[in-house]
SEBALUM-359425 format. One record per residue: residue in one letter; y, x, z of N, C-alpha, C, O, CB in turn. Coordinates in steps of 0.001 Angstrom, whole numbers, plus 500000, padded with zeros to 6 digits. Atoms other than C-alpha are relative to their C-alpha. Last residue first. Glycine has a CB too. Layout:
N
AYXZYXZYXZYXZYXZ;...
This chain:
395
X500766498881500516500886531637477255500741500688498857500240501662498295498626499530499536;X499866498908499057503542529503478939499265501234499530499701502359499775499497499586501354;X498651499467500133503790527309475870500193501203500900500829502188500525501035498930500323;X499916499217501243500035526907475778501360500622499825501483501749499343499683499133498800;X500757498760499815499983525893479445500057500862498769500181502083498869498556499702500348;X499263499102499144502786523388478960499294501319500194499930502372500250500244499362501317;X498849499513500749501023521812476006500815500983500786501258502001500254500866498861499577;X500519498991500943497815521576477990501101500583499147501089501774498835498928499396499101;X500340498828499233499659519815480807499514501120499102499881502282499279498956499665501030;X498744499374499586501278517386478386499740501288500777500438502285500592500827499027500854;X499440499369501195497921516648476794501294500725500338501550501822499841500248498954498898;X500802498814500265496435515986480228500523500765498793500561501995498797498545499616499782;X499640499012499000499287513609481050499239501296499789499803502380499936499741499461501391;X498658499523500302498819511727477779500429501101500969501025502101500570500992498842500046;X500083499134501161495075511479478312501363500585499635501465501747499243499427499235498821;X500720498782499610495528510164481824499948500979498843500186502175499012498577499666500473;X499051499089499380498178507750480567499329501283500465499952502345500459500687499326501166;X500066498681500634495777506145478122500987500995500624501314502016500017500276499871498506;X498665499737500529496816502703479462500095501336499255501126501642498655501004499978501126;X499817500821501189493346501294480104501313500316499272501563499811498177499962498531500380;X498648500273500465492463504080482526500032499188498701499473499593497681500739501299499805;X500358500117501408489068503920484180501240499495499272501454498290499137498761499037499784;X499510501105500820490618505014487460499456500092498572499624501108497896501536499989499983;X500862499784501153489271507089490321500184498800499072499724497696499366498487500182500427;X501200500820500178491632507442493242499185500408498795499175501570498390500377498556499875;X500390500095501387494993509064492725498769499140499765498672498440498757499762501351499467;X501245500755500183496973509112495940499688499810498516500558499466497716500094498630500699;X501095499170500482499556511921496119498730499218499667497801499789499096499684501039501019;X499855499632501407502816509988496330498846500780499431498845501100498242501224500782499822;X499304500970500830502907509922500136500167500513498566500651501624498349501364499671500606;X498594500222499676500369512312501598500635499034499011500063498711497971500766501327500010;X499844501366499475496591511918501280501452499713500355501745498678500953499109499791501235;X499296500799501023495943514934499046500131498548500424499916497632499631499267500078498655;X501051500777500654493444516293501615500603499089498935499998498086498555499214499169501035;X501113499101500263495695519145502837498804499276499383497892499922498867499579500684501281;X499862499398501337498660516795502372498878500979499689498660501315498525501338500711499881;X501169500077500853497397514623505212500132500670498657499348500388497751499658498614499790;X501317500052499357500738513999506895498918499969498940499062499292497922499881498766500930;X501096499949500966504272514876505832498676500080500738498476500954501581500160501201499041;X500779498774499841506744513822508533498807499954499046498063498973499027499526500178501478;X501429500230499815508991511100507257499267501336500060499381502176499167499433499118498864;X500732499139500923512612511996507804498523499774500271498047500001501384500397501520500167;X501133499251499468514559509160509413499415500891498918499539500589497731498924499048500553;X500777499222500948517985507729508676498915500799500708499177501502501685500908500929499208;X501210499650499266520093505018510312499015500670499045498573500052498077499363498741500662;X501219500580500534523245505107508221498801500481500796498559501684500894499837500348498520;X500365501203499259526558505685510015498741499313499535498508498157499888501096499046499935;X499433501177500672527997508110507468499625498683500657499951497608500153499559499972498571;X498559499940499793527344511019509832500720498809499350501800498402499777500551501310499443;X499750500353498602523714509932509834501497500007500320502006499128501015499261500969500930;X500221501423499843523660509958506042500259499540501430500862498490501651498591499647499591;X498936500706500710525306513359505792499824498491500133500805497760500271500020500406498517;X498784499943499202522987514702508483501142499237499339501907498548500014500406501445500233;X500097500970498902519886513515506614501290499957500804501748498879501182498820500343500920;X499921501320500613520938515403503491499960498941501086500756498003501069498854499787498984;X498580500166500375521606518555505534500207498621499386501221497972499646500451501113498998;X499239500291498761518178518185507177501478499799499703502134498983500349499827501141501027;X500430501294499461516420517891503812500832499627501213501315498501501325498509500032500371;X499421501054500826518414520731502251499665498613500550500505497713500544499506500126498560;X498552499979499795517551523082505113500679498900499221501562498225499750500577501345499600;X499721500623498712513884522061505035501499499959500266501999498984500826499283500749501124;X500193499152498839513692522879501344500394499285501286501115498288501261500797501279499849;X498746499443499470513389520147498747499685500848501223498734500574501955501018498867500362;X499524500529498737509872519722497359501318500668500396501465501885500282498945500197501095;X500273499155498845509431520600493705500574499333501255501531498561501188500600501427499802;X499102500092498847509159518457490601499556500938501120498389501314501230500061498557500516;X498848499132500248507581519324487254500937500047501195501889500828501206500757499530498771;X498683500590499843504196517923488279501106501010499714500930502208499939500156499440501398;X499374500385501253501024519360486767501384499417500138502049499198499125499151499036499311;X500174499149501175498920519481489922500683499422498759500495498255498414498522500202499724;X501341500215500518500422517494492829499880500801498715500904501125498113499705498476499759;X500403499523501332503445518190495009498568499593499640497730499357500510500129501517499932;X501329499396499818504489516023497982499453500399498629499118499531497823499015499008500729;X500894500150501145508234515347497863498688500744500261498679501879500737500675500524498706;X500125498735500739509796515273501339498976499831498874497870499344499111499581501169500958;X501382499544500168510313511591502197499989501334499244500335501363498063499150498929499241;X500020498837500888513626510387503594498588500571499972497991500842501015501030501081500460;X501135499156499678513333506894505081499945501133498991499567500916497839498676499190500007;X500436499086501038516656505116504999498864500868500522498958501458501598501172500870499512;X500535498783499422517314502027507096499513500887498850498905500397497899498846499690501020;X500677499046500881519557499230505897499542501204500825500302501765501614500941500450498834;X500814500780500943520550496151507899499215500891499063498198500474498509500878499061499191;X501267499294500224521712498485510685499081499195499096497861499252499247499300500290501333;X499808498572500227525399497540510709498726500766499734498761501828499113500678500596501161;X500793499397498925524786493824510239499959501508499746499508501947498689498538499385500064;X499284500229498749527011491590508152499213500490501208499193499861502267500315498526500156;X500970500639499101524454491646505322500631499651501338500042498925502140498794500913500219;X500350501285500572527274492299502861499007499236500875499021498006500924499428500193498616;X498826500875499915528659495042505069499661498608499478500033497607500090501186500597499206;X499861500425498601525203496560505501501211499076500195501157498131500981500130501228500914;X501088500943499696524645496633501723500144499464501429500007498263501660498614500685499819;X499691501258500682528034498241501089498959498938500324499298497780500564500078500216498484;X498883500640499280527304500879503700500365498665499382500592497687500094501227500914500010;X500528500571498771523923501606502116501090499313500822500860498255501406499328501081500828;X500856501147500345525415502092498658499486499305501262499501498077501348498809500458499125;X499144501077500493528246504318499915499184498747499714499598497640500057500746500444498736;X499238500511498870525858506461501974500846498794499558500867497764500230500903501116500598;X500932500803499219523526506797498962500699499394501218500457498236501558498798500851500441;X500270501252500728526340507944496702499101499086500822499308497873500853499346500294498629;X498786500802499921527461510511499304499806498657499289500242497619499785501190500764499388;X499905500543498651523904511811499674501213499093500132501130498032500751500070501128501029;X501015501054499929523583512217495910500026499335501384499867498120501500498586500580499702;X499456501171500697526893514110495831499009498832500017499408497667500037500359500363498549;X498999500720499192525588516453498542500556498763499306500800497749499961501141500928500345;X498714499312499906522491517357496445501017499166500808500828497963500992500550500291498584;X499777499555498613518963516148497083501338500686500221501544501352501236498907500934500411;X499288501089499304518325514016493975500344500383501426500546499506502266499159498721500002;X500056501234500782517049516469491354500854498902500652501739498324500021498537499524499853;X499089499928501135517779519997492576500059498736499169500774498692498168499614501127499130;X499063498891500076514718520002494844500830499965498702500285499976497599499243501322500104;X500514499007500935513121516606495103501070501045499745502230500724499491499553499340498676;X499084498892500281513694514286498082499317501057499136498280501610499501500504500632501314;X500767498746500104511777511015498020500913501118499542501528501034498479498805499847499022;X499279499044500846514028508174499179499236501319500026499299502070501000501487500196500486;X500732498735500068512507505044500657500652500922498981501007500505497879498518499760499639;X499855499445501338514890502229501553499373501397499995499809502297500713501509500049499564;X500129498541500077513781500267504589500110500423498535499444499874497657498641500484500624;X500852499573501106515075496714504900500002501519499996501039502152500196500493499417498620;X499567498895500862516485495308508114499012500208498868497898499685498885500157501298500811;X498658499524499656516458492469510609500509501066499035501716501270498907500005500550501409;X499940498549499906513493490546509184501445500458500232502375499911499640499424500648498723;X499559499611498660513607486858509985500067501502500180500334501989501278499082499416501034;X501088499685499053513441485861506348500591500359501349501810500405501516499112501166499473;X501019501054500041515726484129503832498879500218501010498095499308501275499414499909498614;X499437501295499612518879486138504562498950498906500083499112497945500834501072499591499024;X499585499973498592517079489480504522500464498620500468500114498182501564501123501029500206;X501226499939499199515351488699501241500323499978501481499680499267502254499192501254499658;X500565501359499946518626487605499652498744499976500879498508499020501617499662499491498568;X499114500768499122520158490978500552499492498561500142499523497992501233501450500009499452;X500284499588498621517197492765499058500845499218500990500380498842502066500249501501500174;X501281500608499658517586490774495838499614500351501447499075499517502175498898500468499014;X499753501424499803521272491747495693498730499276500429498766498411501305500553499375498722;X499365500140498699520324495384496199500316498539500311500209498107501459501272500837500057;X500998499752498955517887495207493284500597499799501382499970499176502239499431501418499877;X500854501182499934520456493607490996498968500150501105498667499194501819499306499759498655;X499212501121499471522977496360491791499157498737500143499252498044501156501199499721499094;X499748499881498563520381499125491370500740498800500570500355498276501615500786501253500281;X499148498913499515519162498089487928500357499873501481500084498856502118501265500052499185;X499382500527498780516231495721487286500845501107500630500381501796501538498914499475501010;X500063501455500047515024496260483710500710499364501182501358498327501040498559499541499959;X499338500422501248516106499885483337500020498485499885500954497912499323499291500609498775;X498575500217499743515223500407487001500747499574498748501803498948498843500627501259500563;X499755501422499772511551499924486130501473499696500206501908498563500000499212499523501194;X499662500700501243511632503468484731500260498506500148500986497924499343498910500193499026;X500723501277499883511714504919488277500355499159498769501342498425498800500370499235501351;X501085499829499031512701508602488120499114498769500100497895498879500228500568500325501363;X500810498827500352514810508577484956498784500130500910497694500475500455500846501275500078;X500777500385501183516025505028485611499118501152499544498010500928499057500931499560498856;X501133500836499572517007506131489129499155499563498801497931499481498907500506498759500767;X501057499193499383519068508997487776498812499152500390497666499564500208500531500730501221;X500461498985500949521122506910485360498830500803500578497801500979499926501158500945499624;X500936500503500988521319503866487621499434501079499076498255501040498724500666498952499185;X499314500351501248522877505521490638498977499680498926497850500175498960500930501148499534;X499030501066499763521613505503494231500814499664498773501660498771498822500920500382501115;X498699499628500581518432507467493652500936498816500159500505497664500116499868500415498483;X500080498628500523514968507503495270501256500482499252501377501670498951498824500101499080;X498689499854500651514915503694495794500105501336499252500159501362498023501131499893501047;X500019498625500503511334502760496648501263500225499162501308499895497977498702500279499154;X499654499871501412512063499578498580500030501466499613500710502272500248501359499334499701;X499562498650500280510406498687501892500229500125498490499420499642497697498957501048500509;X499857499584501396510106495105503062500515501427499934501477501788500611500948499052499238;X498968498988500190508761493956506420500006500463498546498959500572497908499777501197500954;X500468498665499630506695490810506202501177500949499833502181500616499203498764500453499125;X499009499174499304507542487128506112499334501296500434498574501325501403500607499247501231;X500464499320498797505644485045503580501154500750500647502238500863500075498842500965499673;X501426500148499675505815482756500583499601500569501324498659500074501943499183500634498963;X500349501424499943509496482096499795498580499775500537498254498685501007500132499375498611;X499254500595498878510656485633500628499685498509500160499894497941501232501513500193499793;X500612499564498751507917486981498358500664499341501210499998498934502162500080501521500122;X501197500833499795509206484923495442499324500339501332498820499459502029498998500192498832;X499559501360499682512631486541495743498799499097500298498822498312501246500833499417498836;X499441499873498659511052490005495851500482498621500461500256498231501606501169501044500028;X501125500088499086508977488897492848500439500230501448499798499725502369498927501007499608;X500459501402499860512069488116490778498888499856501031498805498832501710499510499468498653;X499046500935499407513597491546491593499459498572500106499526497997501193501270499996499190;X500116501155500906510641493794490903500803498842500581500326498113501452498496499585499790;X498802500787500269511969496839492754499864498903498987500731498756498126501047500875499567;X499086499205500808509577499766493187501207499177499563502147499721498984499278500561498780;X499874500331501424507953497818495983500961500947499299501896501474499903500474498555499826;X499107499085500697506646498591499470499994499681498515498933499548497905499589501467500245;X500282499929501436505152495797501570501060500892499358502259500689499550499987498566499341;X498905499633500902505123496328505314499530500032498561498492500613498243500584501356500387;X500543500001501365502941494678507951501161500222499041502108499435499011499241498654499674;X500980498912500074503862495536511541499307500068498654498490500959498420498969499842501087;X499259498750500174507067493439511389499074501207499920499516502306499587500985500187501139;X499400499916501343504910490363510780500695501332499764500585501910498683500996498866499797;X498692500661500080502886491019513934500576500201498601500263501177497919500979500556501086;X498830499138499997499277492073513377501283499168499936501332498144499254499940500986498825;X499036500317498953496425489790514417501218500894500078501746501110501168499330500036501280;X499714498776499276493665491384512362501143499873500990501430500813501732500304501081499040;X500222498823500829492150488106511228500251501243500827499575501472501830500905499983498748;X501434499968500268491719485131513559499630501141499037498453501410498797499545498654499422;X500663499673498747495188485824514926498485500015499849497797500704500601500404499013501075;X500640501133499358496405485877511305499313500433501302498673501483501345498988499352499046;X499117500544498968498745488738510375499358498867500796499835498539501882501278499506499370;X499556498937499107496349490925508367500744499433501209500628499950502320500895500983499246;X501124499644499152494712487825506944500352501123500980499867501151502111498820500411499144;X500184501132499101498054486595505611498863500280500985498967499963502170499713498717499198;X499036499813498913498637490076504190499938498847500979500198499043502166501419500140499446;X500474498933499117495403489722502201500970500217501175500536500427502307499825501312499205;X501174500495499275496451486369500755499508501043501002499211500718502151498870499633499015;X499498500958499016499909487740499869498830499419500831498947499248502044500788498855499288;X499361499245498930498286490744498168500517499077501089500370499382502272501137500846499447;X501046499341499225495932488554496132500586500792501174500005500809502259499183500927499097;X500804500976499267498729486241495000498954500678500903498801500312502069499306499055499015;X499334500795498978501219488980494102499048499126500813498985499264502035501037499138499362;X501273500620499615499271491626492258500322498998501099499709499005502167498930501077500485;X500645500332501266502374492879490411498581499459500225497880499134499266499959501235499088;X499436501245500502504222492637493728499497499647498603499741498541498120501503500090499988;X500531501236499383501866495199495260500522498711499380499775497738499270500328499990501461;X498799500766499658502708497996492764499545498651500559499066497804499805500947499812498745;X499623501248500626499694500309492686501315499421500478501863499844501496498946499019500216;X499983500058501457497955502930494769500446498636499530499986497611500034498626500331499427;X501028499193500664498904502959498430500148499911498499501253499737497984498596499551500418;X499334498867500637502154501724499970498987500914499300499314502043498933500805500796501039;X500452500111501382501150498297501236500754501048499177501664500737498409500233498546499433;X498949499863501001501712499430504816499383499901498610498464500650498278500761501341500171;X500521499874501368499525498263507677501175500087499046502111499294499141499068498799499626;X499102500255501116500413498862511307499254500111498673498357500939498516501182500976500031;X498816500766499579498670498832514685500923499598498864501707498660499010500779500794500989;X499326500207501276495095499976513993501191499088500280501006497892500505499028499382498909;X499690498641500456493917501323517329500665499968498634501310500933498223498727500860499947;X499624499868501404493880497971519131500373501445499663501231502042500314501169499063499673;X499762498563500212492090498195522447500352500282498545499677501054497864498762500822500411;X500531499221498870492532494496523273500308501473499747501459501888499884498447499770500183;X499565500522498695494460491912521221499395500757501183499645500394502333499640498535500109;X498677500628499838492585492802518019500199499476501424499280498959502059500172498847498992;X500170501343499498489509495056518476501376499381500196502112499808501086499187499995501318;X498788500730499648489396498238516383499680498585500477498893497882499842500950499949498806;X500444500894498954486139500178516463501144499143500498501220498806501679499391500782501142;X499311499754498728488042502832514551499394499221501166499697499505502325501464499644499866;X500066498559499677485679503001511567500592500284501374500079501122502116500742500830498932;X501387499766499583485334499204511618499804501465500385499112501772501355499014499603498871;X500152500582498667489126498875511549498586500229500534498400500519501716500319498496499968;X499311499155499025489350501318508626499813499483501418499570500259502343501485500084499671;X500679498707499915486693499539506552500634500888501074499928501517501862500036500711498640;X501293500209499357488137496096507302499282501330500208498779501606501297499130499049499164;X499675500106498575491644497232506378498713499840500804498576500411501885500964498805500266;X499578498660499577490315498391503021500358500022501472500061500984502180501190500475499169;X501198499185499729488428495106502674500336501426500407499583502052501152499106500031498778;X500266500113498557491740493265502981498770500808500376498627501227501524499810498524500410;X498826499551499249492694494614499537499716499953501504499855500958502201501234499127499656;X499913498555500142489251494402497934501203500572500734501177501717501186500065500374498539;X501072499381499217488710490894499277500073501518499937499783502190500927498636499526499504;X499604500098498593492106489796497926498961500652500890499314501313501867500201498536500409;X500149501348499462491003491108494526500510499983501439500721501038502037498515499527499929;X501061500190499034492386494382493230499949498536500422500969497848500439500202500915501219;X499634500397498651494489494383490088498767499955500881497661499711500400500706498643499995;X499961501424499666493259496251487030500582499801501395500767500750502156498588499381499914;X501174500720500454492930499535485103500095498502500300499995497680499389498761500582500646;X500250501298499344496144501555485229498736499374499432498455499481498238501211499036499816;X499977501195500814497196505122484456499627498760500812499731498751502038499063500157498822;X501341500539500167496022508091486485499958498777499102498885498330498698499423499659501333;X500689499202501005499278510031486034498588499478499724497963499855498732499938501451500444;X499533500361501340501134507244487836499258500747498906499068500220497809501478500269499878;X500751501180500458499050507770490972500357499634498570499504499177497808500266498806500919;X501289499580500537500536511257491299499172498833499470498461498972498475499220500731501061;X501150500548499279504028509889491725498691500402499324498512500215498121500100498467500088;X500325499055498931507184511843490746498730499607500753498411500213501777501161500100500973;X500216498650500474507786510206487378499502500983501045498914502008500699501240500505499434;X498957499259499279507285506572488328499708501492499869498574501921500081500066499570501514;X499659498680500538504915505333485601501202500654500681502012501297500014500272499883498532;X498544499867500001504916501600486489500492501389499568501645501521499158500528499691501373;X499426500070501337501355500735485462501468500353499913502043500286498827499812498655499465;X498691500653499985499512501813488591500609500078498604500485501087497910500946500657501054;X498970499300500762495956502908489339501330499269500141501513498461501052499599500118498510;X500720498817500442493354500427490530500937500736499047501079500369497880498618499632499309;X500479499977501393495766498057492215499135501238499791499218502207500546501199499987498987;X499997501360500537496836496996495722499481499905498576499147498817498106501381499443500052;X499750500108501443496202500128497778499905498545499555499200497738500160498998500869499203;X500967500805500765496513500245501573500426499907498537501609499764498227499865498579500608;X499355500119501306498200502843503829498985499393499019497952500001498737500522501402499490;X500910499943501145496916502279507354500770499759498715501467498754498575498863498969500146;X499464500645501192499120503128510305499034500191498840498603501306498547501395500563499646;X500805499602501148497680503874513737500453499217498786500391497988498786498492499776500266;X500066500896501149499910503774516764499105500586498927498909501798498841501399499731499438;X500577501299499640499983505137520288499911499030498834499767497825499042500806499376501095;X499832500401498595500435508818519391499331498658500255498105498558500200501495499926500372;X498805499339499428500392508962515589500240499448501393500736498334501563501270499782499096;X499844500215498561497290508147513513501234500750500532501557501842500064498725500459500753;X499121498998499417497664507941509724500177499694501479500950498804501836501370500038499270;X499657500354498624494823506120507962500799501149500615500372502303500578498715499694500843;X499703498923499059494687506476504184500391499440501348501211498526501441501110500896499463;X499398500639498824493086504330501496500153501055501069499244501855501288499137498796500516;X499897499225498784492203505629498041500755499211501065501731498516500781500690501338499726;X498626499812499513490978503522495169499959500814501280498910500968501906500713498630500242;X499920499866498545487824503533493079501450500177500376502258500644499574499141501192500518;X498700500170499332486896502555489538499877500162501514498929499680502133500591498622499670;X498952499138500518484074503760487269501326499921500699502202500741500423500205499705498615;X500435498844500774481692500875487895501199500785499468501986500261498680499100499558498842;X500962500407501005483269498615490509499634501260499226500052502359499591500573498869499055;X499696501396500277485511498824493560499094499410498922498744498232498987501445499864499585;X500441500455501306484391502074495165500240498506499813499911497701500684498532500318499806;X500768501221499932486460503200498120499660499486498613500548499237497798500755498950500776;X500100500417501403487659506766498486499063498816499980497891498943500334499486501168499055;X501235500539500562488623507058502144500177499793498487501227499348498023499610498659500703;X499953500631501332491280509269503672498621499541499583497630500252499749500570500970498948;X501335500245500551491777510119507355500142499275498670500858498278498570499122499173500991;X499979500974501083494855511694508934498594499860499405497838500830499349501022500417498906;X500500501281499545494067513558512144500045498895498979499434497844499176500746499585501168;X499010500622499119496261516607511456499555498623500492500347497911501110501332499878499280;X499853499196498776493366518735510113501000499364500968500963499651502164500450501431499650;X499076498886500136492648515959507633500052500766501308499625500263502347501406499511499595;X498902499880499034489573513759507715500880501193499676500425502181499100499454500126501427;X499640498650499623487519512985504600501148499995500993502197499407500730500367500812498773;X498959500040498970485679509961503387500220501405500515499295502211500619499617499036501164;X499646498679499489483786509460500150500999499799501123501903498971501006500585500926498872;X500574498970500862482186506601498278500174501400500584499377502307500342500634499935498622;X499407498699499711482748503963500948499290501051499157498116501349499377499906500342501521;X500969498953499677481747500689499320500715501323500234501534501743499417498958500145498874;X500178498934500993484354497948499434499019501067500500498879501297501701501359500649499665;X498868499079500061483710495103501890499769501067498935498641501244498476500234500658501369;X500231498804500801481166492398501038501246500880499964502066500731499058499581499618498577;X498806499296499516480751489502503457499867501409499435499082502216499933500121499995501615;X500230498715499354478312487241501642501326500516500538502389499975500235499362501022499013;X498873499130499637478029483685500532499539501388500362498350501649500541500779499410501156;X498794500236500790475891480980498920501122501005500205502080501033499432500513498661500301;X500227500438501371472272481474499920501282500040499164501240500336497970499422498595499994;X500795498972500700472810483544503050499859499652498530499905500532497670498602500148500642;X499123498862500248475577481160504163499271501096499239499843501704498334500546500548501316;X499070500372501070473330478146503775500905501168499621501169501415498444500849498797500427;X500799500065501228470628479842505845500888499647498803500770500243497732498859498961500147;X500237498616500445473151480801508496499201500033498703499427500883497842499259500797501090;X498749499481500579474249477186508663499808501414499506500272501759498419501142499955501026;X499776500722501260470681475955509158501255500505499307501265500704498093500110498486500253;X500863499428501025469991478652511765500229499320498640500189499978497601498526499871500419;X501352500552500064473002477609513847499191500576498839499752501099497877500064498491499878;X500108500902501155475982479923514218498561499509499920497630500300500068500429500716498661;X499551501338499572476482481401517703500091499030498826500603497921498983501363500095500695;X500955500746499178474230484375516856500487498627500453499668497792500839499655500804501197;X498965500913499492476124485832513958499324498938500832499049497834500362500826499354498839;X499509499499498707473652488708513531501054499080500619501510499329501735500584501398499828;X501096500072499020471666486947510808500458500428501388499886500014502396498828500875499552;X500016501350499425474899486393508885498924499873501077499073499092502017499767498951498900;X501300500648500147475190490163508383500021498632500676500305498536501870498877500881500595;X500150500455501379478722491493507822498690499244499780498531498589498750500073501183499055;X501387500297500314479896492012511419499918499434498583500698498554498221499399499006501031;X500373499222501193483263493694511913498532499838499626497882500782499177500299501468500226;X501209499248499637483613492279515458499453500829498833498531501625499010498923499042500493;X499918499499498630487167490954515340498811500875500369498926501794501180500098498846500967;X498797499184499781487579490573511576500140500543501424500815501549501641501215499189499667;X499624499044501059484200489321510380501094500970500462500941502186500344500478499243498752;X501096499078500248482706487681513464500417501093499010500104502270499193498777499240499473;X500089499116498832486069486202514393498863501009499829499020502184500161499791499174501289;X498923499015500093486526484862510865499970500956501180500254502143501021501356499305499926;X500315499022501050483126483161510984501059501085499937500722502266499855499876499310498634;X501043499108499471483854481476514297499678501108498999499521502275499359498719499199500336;X499341499131499040487087480109512830499016500976500640499334502145500858500685499170501073;X499254499007500774485231478758509822500692500986500926500768502178500631501030499318499087;X500984499022500469482810477082512209500654501092499154500253502255499191498904499302499194;X500088498913499022485805475464513908498940501032499603498993502176500055499683499435501387;X498994498963500210486466473494510725499833501179500972500069502330500604501393499403500148;X498763500206499282483233471531510980500931501201499822500492502324499575499718499752501482;X499960499578498608480603472037508313501350499677500624502326499413499921499709501493500114;X500172501196499182479795470327505007499997500299501494499296499634502258498720499306499625;X501177499829499148479246473668503259499742498778500879498684498666501500500165501233500873;X501145499418500717481515473169500267498743500074500843497637499904500331500345501379499513;X500252500665501272484188470807501562498749500518499286498053499753498619501195500165499102;X500002501458499952484399471629505245499497499373498711498642498488498729501384499496500298;X501003500453499057483372475294505248499893498472500033498794497925500133500319500529501384;X501338499656500500485270476068502062498916499478500945497925498901500497499864501532499830;X500340500932501083488399474196503187498588500274499480497852499335499176501026500111498845;X500207501330499415488488476095506475499566498992498929498640498208499133501290499513500696;X501259499931499264488019479442504708499678498638500613498532498191500565500067501087501100;X501088500053500996490733478551502198498645500045500694497700499386500259500119501172498988;X500086501335500621493198477662504981498849499887498993498179498856498927501316499670499303;X500449501073499095492241480817506972499969498625499323498950497942499425500910499940501219;X499160500037498802492416483343504111499611498783500817498706498047500422501519499967499634;X499435501248499536489428483633501782500889500204501231500451500757502240498891499016500312;X498972500489500946488479486639499635500798498824500534501789498429499920499352499599498696;X498794499182499811486692488348502534501119499546499062502284499890499262499683501494499763;X499133500662499039484233485459502350501241500806500332502191500267500899499241499716501252;X499686498959499037482726486905499172501021499426500985502164499178500601500545501295499291;X498594499901499618481370483793497499500152501120501024499490501128502062500526498645500571;X499682500440498647477941484298495952501479500244500314502095501175499795499108500726501024;X499304501289500052477719484587492171500388499500501383501128498524501500499130498965499312;X500455500795498861476877488286492349500820498719500042502037498755500223500130500796501344;X498929500621499224477429489772488894499411499112501080498545498277500818500937499187499090;X499680501335500507474447491836487795501015499336500927500986499524502143498716499127499875;X501144500901500155474652495361489131500433498667499422501622498429499209499299499784501340;X499877501237499239477643497639488428498773499121499783498383498892498638501280499243499602;X499800501177500828476595501050487158500048498751500866499303498630501839498890499883498948;X501200500621500554476915503745489774500333498786499173501349498130499400499045499618501101;X500667500867499039480312505401490172498763499390499362498686499308498136500953498896500503;X499912501435500292481180508235487838499265499185501051498225499607501557499430499698498609;X501064500458500872481383511594489606500173498510499682500728497768500492498628500261500646;X499530500028501377484745512712490955498915499535499035499184499355497847500495501371499595;X498999501046500158484129511856494599500448499859498556501053498855498182501192500283500882;X500574501349500030480880513805494552501004498897499763500665497865499185499296499733501269;X500516500493501263482750516965493494499438498597500016499655497852499060498974500897499534;X501227499373500434484719517481496683499453499294498768499838498167498456498970499996501125;X501220500739499688488232516181496909498789500741499457498838501353498391500061498573499420;X500732499425498870490957518832496858498768499213500376498039499637501273500894500102501188;X500573498697500259492276518160493361499151500525501139498247501328500905501077500965499708;X500817499957498789492858514439493643499255501330500034498027501358500112499000498796500055;
């Protein structure tokens, strides 16, 4: 996170004594209804009123919830709160992208990015403090891993962005899409992410259509299957190579769940849900995975997938120009190579888009998010040692 100003790099304040009150952001609609009925002794519709205050009006003070009786507000003050993540730092990009550093506890913070584009606003949301998967081209991986985020911390990122935008569901909506593509592997924080995505899609929450909520995974096959049993959201898969040797080098998880198994899981996901297609993300790195033979392998893999799905556009490819970060050994493919790669896929009948790089001047582009992580994996130290070794060798 090299371009953030110094305040974002200072340790966060010490965490106060644990607050025993229930953070209502942790509760999806069924849990909110049960809490109001069973714990507070209130009617179910009161839970619905509460959700509208929180997610439609972005109100956090019970005193301001004027259609709730004084007795109920008193109970809520004693036992609950609405506690979104603390904004430690926020910074707009020259292209309109906006990044927040959100404090989660002492020493830990995550990054959340809003990407506006014409009539849509896409929010990139984090699911973990850091990431444990160690994908070689991702800046987050160098930060190591600390913990999963709670459901409140996941949906709280959407709350912060919606409040910033003055977003009102079903009226002047400015936040139109949410992508679980921030820090972390969402499927390794399954329950909390599914709860948060339920709130994103609930009419009493942010009211987004299922196809407007996307979960991106590096390819945890059993959890993709589990996801199809629990919810219906768009699925994006971080592929980055169409053969096992190269993909294992770039995405170490591939050693456990190789390409063939991953594609089978994607096929099952399509068949079990109402989604029409799966997006395969492919980060282009100069001389690594951007050559003509790599394009041919990808075309063959995508064609096979579409044949098995019995739908010509069951696979969509999203080409992502690599976004550099300090210490990386990878370089971005040139514009000529990127367009040539896209042409080979299009000529092969594969629907292919090139993601326009946004927010790279504030380190908010894809693969650049780092946050502030109290690393339990010692990966920060290992990465720093590697950098120092490279500098000494160069000297």
